[in-house]
N, C-alpha and C positions, 0 to 999 in steps of 0.2 A: 215437731221439727224445731231444733234449737239453733240459734244463730250466734251463740256465745257460750262459753263454759258456764257462766253464771246462770244463763237461761236453762242450760242442760241440767244443772244441779236442782233448779227449782222444779222443772218438769219431772225429774226422777222422783223427787219427794212426793209430788202429787200422784204419780202413777203407782209408786210403791216398789221397793227393791225386792228381788233382783231385777235388773233391767238389761236389755240388749242394746248395745251402742253400735250404730251403723253409719259410716260416712256416706256422703251423698252418692258416690259412684264406687261400686265394688265389683270385682270379678271373682267368682268362686269363693265368696265369703271373706276375701282378703280384708284385713283390718277391722273386722267385726269382733267384738269382745263382750264379755259380761261384766257387770258391776254389781257387787253385793252391798256397797255402802257408798256414801259421798266421797270417801277417800279413794276408793277404787275407781270411781267415775272420773274424778279430777286427775288421777294419775294416768289413766288410759287416754283421756283427751289431750293431756299435755304431751304424751309420748307419741301418739299415733295419728293425730288428726289436727288439721287447721280448721278452726270453727269460725266462720264469719257469715254475713248475709249471702255471699255468693256461694259458700260451701257449707250449708247447714248440716247438722247431724241429727239423725232420727233416733229417738229414744222409745223403745218398746218394752212393755212388761215381759219378763221372761217366765214362761209357763213350763215347768218341768212335768214330764209325763212320758207315756209311750208314744213314739212317733210311728205313724203308718204312712207308707208311700203308696200312691195309687197311680197306675198308668191306664189310660183308657183310649179307645178308638171311637170317635163320634162321626156320624154321617149327617148331622143336623136334625135327625128325627129319632135316632136310636143311639144308645151308648153301650159299647161292649167293654167290660172290665175283666180281663183274663184272670186276675188274681190280686190279692193285697199283700203287701210286704210289711212285716213288723220289724222295726229296728231293735237291736239288742241294747245299744246305748240309749240312754235317756235323751229326750229332745235337747238340742244344743250342740250336738256333734253333726257336722255337715253330712248330708245323706250319702255323699260319695265316699266318705270315710267310715260309715257305719256298717256293722254286720247286720244283714237283713235276713229274715226267715219267712219262707212261703210254705204253707199258709200260716197266718198268725197263730201263735200258741198261747197268748195271754190277753186276747181281746175278746170280750163277751160278744155273743151273737147279736144282741141288741145294738151294741156299738158298731159292729160290722154293718148291720143293716142301715144304720144312720149314715155311716160313711158312704156306702154305695148309693143310697138315695140322694144324699147331698151332692155327690160327684155327678150323678146323672142330671140333676137340676142345673148345676153350674155349667156343664158342657152344653146343654141345650140353650141356656140363657145366653151363653157366649156366641152361639151359632157356629161352634167349632166344627170343622170338617177335616178330620185327621187325628193326630195324636195330641193328647192332653195329659199333663202330669200335675199332681197335687200332693201336698203333705198335710196330714192331720195330726193332732195330738189328742190322745185319749187319757183323761184324768178322772179322778173320783167325782169331780164336780161337772163332768160333761165332756163332750167332744168338741174340739176347736179346729178350725181351718187355719193353717199357717199361710199357704200361698197356692196359687194355681198358675200354671204356665202352659199356654197353648202351643206346645212343641214336644219334640221327643226328649227323653231323658236317658241317663246312663243305665237305668234299670230295664229299659225296653229289650235289649238283647238277652238279658238274664230271664225275664219273664217269658219271652218268646221261646227260648230253649226248653224251659221247664214246664210250659203249658202246651206247646205245640201250636200256639196261635201266631201266625206270621204277621205281627203287628205292623211292621214297616210296609210290607206289601199291601196290607189292607188299607193303610193310611194313604199310600200312593194312589191306589185304585179309587178310593173315595174322592181324593183330590181331583181325579180325572172324570168324576161324575157317577161312579158306582155307589150303591148303597150296601149296608151290611146284609140286608135281605138278599140282594142280588148275588152276594158273595157266599151266601149260605150260613151266615152267622146270626145268632140271636141276640136279643137285648139283655143286659144285666150282667151279674157276676158269674163267671165260669165255675164249674164244679171243683171241689177240692180233690187233690190227687191222693193215691194211697201211699204217698211218701212225703218226706219233708226235704225241701231244698234250701240251702244256705248260701248266701252271697257274702263272701269275705273280701275286704279290700286288700290290695297288695301295695306296699310302700317301698320307697327306694332307699330307706335308711341303711339297709345292709350293704348297699353298693356305693352310696354317696355319703361319705363321712361328713359330719357337721350338720346334717339335716335334722332339725328338731322333730322327734317322733310324736309330739303331743297332738292329740286330736281335739278339735273344737269347731267353731263355726266356719273356719276357712278350710278348703279342700286341699289335701296333700297326696292322696292316693294316686297311683299311676296305672292301676289295673285291678282286675277282679278275678276271683276264683269261685267255682261252684262245687259244693259238696251235696250229694244226694244219698239218702238211705231211708228205710222204713222207720228206723229209730232216730228221733231228733238228735240225740246225743252223738250218734255216729255221724250223722250229716254235718253237725257242727264241728266235730273233730276232724273230719275229712277236709272241710273248707279251711279251717284254721291251719292245718298242716300244709295244705297247698299254698296258703298265703304267707307262710313263715311267721305266723302269729302265735305259735305254740313253743314253749320253752323246751329244752332238751329233756328227754326221758331219763330218769336216773338209771345208772348202770349198776355194776357189782362193786364199784369202789366206794369211796367216801360220798355220803349223800350230798348232792348239790345244795346250794344256799339260795333262798329267795329273800331279797331285801325289800321290805315293805315300809312305805311312808305314806300313810293314808290320811287325807284331810278329814276333819270332824264331820263334814256333811256327807262323807262317803263311808263312815264307820258302820253304817247299817249292813254293808256287805262284807265287812272284814272277816267275820267268823266263817262265812261260807267259803271265802277265798282261802283262809288258813286251813280249814279242814280238808278242802280239796287238794291243796298242796302237800300237806302232811300225809294224806292217804296215798298220794302218788309217790312218796318217798323223799320229799324235800324237807330240809330243815329251814327254820325261819330266823331272820334277823330283822330288827325293827328299830325305828327311831322312838324317842321317849314316849310320846303320846300313843302311838300305835302299840308299842310294847306293853304299856300299862293296860290298854284295852284287852290285849291278848291274855295277859296274866290274870285279869279279872275273870276271864272265861276258862282259866285253868290250862292255858296253852303257853309253852315255853318259847322264848325267842332270844337270840343273842342281842345284847345291847349295842346300839350304834349311837355315836355322838352326833349332835346337830352340826350341820355344815358350818365351819368357821369357829367351832368351839373346841377347846382342847379336850381330848378323851379323858374321862375320869374312871378310876377303878378298872373294871374289865371291859369297858366300852372300846369299840373300834372306831377309827375315823372313817367316815362314810366313803370318801373318795379312795382312801387306801384300801378299804374292804372291797370296793368294786374292782380295783386294779390288781387285787391279790390272787385272782384266779378261781376262787371258790364260788363266787356269785354267778348264777346262770340265769337269773330273772330279777328284774327291778320293776316294782309296781309303785309308781309315784303319782299320787293325785294331789296336787298342791292346793293350798288355800289361795284365795285371790289377793291376799295382801302383798304389798310390793316386795318385802323381804323374802318370804317363802317363794314367791314367783321367781325371783332371781336365783335362789338356791336350787329350786327344782330344775331350772334350765341347765345349771351347771352339772347337776346329778345326771340328767338325761344325756347330756353330751358326753360325759365320762363313760356312761354305759355303752353308748353307741360306739365310742372310740375303742372300747374293749370287745366289741362284737357281741354284746349282751342284749337280749330282747328287753325292751323297756316299754311298759304299758302305762297309759295315763288315765284311762277310764276304768272305773271299778267293775263295770259290767263286762268289758272286754277281758279283764283279768280273771274274773270268775269263770267265764266261758273257757278261757285258755287252760285254767287250772283243772276244771272238770274234764276237759278233753284229754288230760294226762291219765285218767283212770285206767289202771292196768287191764281192767276187763274189756276196754275198747281197743286195745292195741291190735289184736288180730283182725278185728272187724273193720278197721280203717283200711287195711290192705285188700279188702274184697272190692275190686273195681269192676264195673260193668259199663258198656257203652251207653251213652245217653239215650240211644234208640231203644234200649231195653226198658228204660223208664218211661219215655215218651215215644211211642211208635212213630216211625217216619210218616206214616199215613195220616197221623193226627193233624198235620198242618192243612189237610184238605177237607177235614170233616168238621162240621159246626159243633161247638160245645153246647151242652145243654145248660142254659142260664138258670141259676138256682135262686137268684134274687132279682 
């Protein structure tokens, strides 16, 4: 905990960058931000927070990795975990704004077992009776616990629908004195289904002009959508389509343009994004660093001038290009330095003003681009009632705990 900007800078150097900066009191992650250098930290504290002994700021090490959301029902002696949710975006995006997949697709069985075992120990140690939510990070160097909340979370309705476990009803009955055994439910992690379910956040940027579409540690989503299918790709495409997080599908006319401006730390996903977009029928335009990375991989992209710079040669001005009607998708993952941050905000607002989908997390962009695969188009429209996937009677039958 830092009581001054100077103390915050000292603590951050000791902890090691990148760090998460948290004001003393926050709701929904508001005013939380990341800092990748002393300059980033000083800029954020000067702009967003008053730091003094009465209002200290918390400095945490930022651990990037796969985030896993866990909802459980505990009766004080047993812990029921209907399922685990794997976030598509790396840790650092608020869980309410993340795309989540059930069951996890990229978490090893050993890590799943460790998460379940840890969750059970924590719930019992807390003496919780009812709902408990926790978030974990899975990294190459281990599994980390971020936080535990002895309360309901926004993912409870989603998990209840796709598992058939009435979590709220169980929690209420346990609060009134019942046990999981009384209610016919076993201890541990429920079985994996023969399908994949995806939770996608719904945002208000399409209706509320001027709302920044960037995702981060503060929550901005106003709803959620469920996509279900045997094929994970189809489930993802359904969810993103329902949440309006998928760009327009190319038609018979001139190919639409995707404008890419990708930060260096996100360049690992650039080629996957570019290949998925071109396979779907998009042409690419890119700012200098992104375009150079594409050209090294043999991919062509129209040149775009940096914001505020005069276009040279065949370059297009970035705001003029967005307003020209050809761009149908903007993917902008800014660097944390102050100049690019301001530029990125102007680019995002211009895109929203033109009604263009703007994505700021590379993982979201890749998922959206892959959902445009022409092979999935007809499969997305195959809609079935949720009771076809999770029979209505499932809410009254105990799941067989697998771990």
